[in-house]
N, C-alpha and C positions, 0 to 999 in steps of 0.2 A: 694431571698429576691424580695419586692412583687415588682411588675414595677411599676413605677410612673405615676401618671396621665398624665403626662406629655408625655412620650412612650405611655401609649394607645391613646392617641389622634391623633397618627400618624398614615400611612396606615398599615393596618391589613392582619395577616402572615396567617398559616396555622403550627403547628407544630405537626408532629408526636407524637405517647405517645407509641413511640418503644416498652420501656420501662413495657408497660401492657398487662398483658393476651389481648387474643384475642377476648375473648367478653365482653370487655369496650372498646374494640378501636370503632372510629367511623368515619365514611368516610367524611373528612374535604376536601371541592370543594372550590376552590377560585369565588369571585363572584363581578364584577366590578360594586361594590355596588355606589364608586363614593368619591374620599377624601373630600371633600365639604361635603358630609352626616355627618361625621364624627366630623366636627364641630360647628356641630348643635344638637349630641346627650349629655346625662353629660357623662362624661368620670366614676364617680363615683357618686354610692349615699350615703350622709351620716346615719347614725345612732346614733340617738342622745336618749339616754336610761335615765329615768330622773336621777339623782344623778349620772352619772357613766359616764365615759371618753366616746366620740366619737369612732364610728364601721366605717366601711366601708363595701361596696358591690361595686367591682368592673365588668366594662362591661366585661362580660367573653365569648360572642355569639353576633352576629346579626344573624337572620333571617329573608331570603330573599325570595320570588320566592322560595320554597319549600324547599331552602338550608339552612344548617347552616354554617356561616364562623367564625371562633375561633379566639378571640382578643388575650388573653392572652398564656403562654407562661405553660400549665396545670400541667406541672410539679415542679412552683413558687409552695413556701411554703406560704401558709396564714396565718394568726396568725391570732385566735381569739381573738373579742373583746368579752365584760360580761355582762351579763342580771343578775338580781337578783332575778326578781320576777314570780310568776305566773301569772299574771297580771300586764306585762307592759306597761308601760304607755314609749310613745316612740317617735320620730318625724322619716320622711323619708326627705334629701332636697337634690335633685339633683345637682347636680356640674359640672361646664360646662369648660373647657381647657379656651376658651378665654373669652367668656362671659355667661349671662344668658338669654336667646332669652324667651320671651313674651307668653310662650305656656301653654295651658292648660291641663298640662300632669298628670297622674295617675297610680299608679301600677295596672296594669291589674291583674294582678295574682303573689300572695304572698305565695311561698311555703316554709314550715318550719319542720324538722325533724330530726331527730337523727342519727348518723355517729354511729351504731350500727350493731350486725353482725346475721341481719333478714339470712331465707333461700331466699328468694328472693329479687329481687328486687321492687316487685310487694308489697312484705308483708310488704317493708318499709315504703313505697308512703300511704297503711291502716293505717299505725301509725302516719303518717305525717301529717299535715293540708294547705291547700290552704283558704285562704283570697282573696278577690274579692274586687277591686275598692278603695284601700289604698290608700287616699289623703298623697301629698308634704305637708311640711310647716305645719302642723299641728297634733295635740299632738289625736293619739288616744292608744286605751287598746286592746294590741292584748294578745288573748289566749295560752299563751304559753305552746305545746303537752307533751315537756321533758324537763328533764336536761342536764347536763352535754353537751358533742362537739357536736354540732349540726350545720345544711348547712340551711341557706337562701338566699331563690333566689328569682331577682324580675324578673316582666318579665312587660316590655315596650312596647307598641305597638305606632309608633309614625303617625304622617298623613299622611306618606305616604304608611303606610301599610307596612315596615318593622316593626320589633321586638327587644328590645334591654332587651339580657340578663343577670341579675347582679346577682355575685354572693357572697358567706363571709361566715362566720362561725362564731361562736358564743360559752363559755361556761357560761351553765346555772348552778347557784348556786343559788339554790330560798332553804330557810332554812325553808319553813312554810307549813304545811300541805294542797292540796290545795282545799283538798275539804270542809276545813271550811270557804273558802271565795270566794265560788263556789254561796251563797244566795245572797251576793249583787254586785257579779260582773260578770251580765250580761248587754248581748244589752237593755234589758227590762227596765234594773234599771239604766243605764247609758250609755247616749249615747253614746260616745266617744268609749266603748268597740265592737270591732268589730266582728261578729260571724263569723262561719269556716266550714268548711266540709270538709271530708277526701281526700287525694290529689291523690288520686288514680280516681281522676276526670280528671287529665292532659291527663288520655291513650284517651280522646276521639279528642287531636292532637298529632297527632306521630312524626311532627318534635319538639314541646315540648315537647313532652315526649323521646324521641331520647337524644335530651341536659341535660337534667337533670340528666338522664341514664350515662351521660359519666362524665357530673358536678361532682355528687354526687361520682360514682364509684371510681371515679381516687382518689375520698378522703379517699374513703375506705377501698384501696388496699396498700392504703402508711399507714394506720392504722393497715396492717395484715391481713382483712378480703378479704379474696380471691373468695368469693362464690355469686357474686353479680352477677344473672342469674334472666332471667324477667322469 
């Protein structure tokens, strides 16, 4: 069962992924970031698609001083929320445990990709997309790269330089032909539509790449795919 927001707001623990293959285990070091810090950051991000139920991206890791600290039990099951359009109108809303600080935060990196059986993790990232500087509390249009069960990962860089990694799954149920829509759903013709680049770009950040590898490969392993290699 998914951990509650209250639990996520408490002190952070590391969880050994003893059941996972060695190639997708990640070194998990404790970092004394301070419990007050966690009361100031979102415990999760609400994903609000047009005309569909709300989904969630859960705080899964804090990146600080070159170290990744995991904030939830990665063996817990995540239940996908639903998306049904190639060009999805969507809002992202940060949710806080106790209050809503007046901070001008954005999603610095939003990575979206399919959970499927690729030959290597880099091949998966080549097919995935990354969106930059996605605003909170504002309707945007995402050009979704694929259908079916996919992951969505958001990185927020906080004022103190630490990053929060928020992660969840969605089930894409698009029914239309995407090629027919490209003519009129582009950033040039619709300012709300966000452009993207292949997610392999995150290789420029070793820490973000390693955390993405751990989170995504953990779910790939649950789905029976065991070839998650770099």
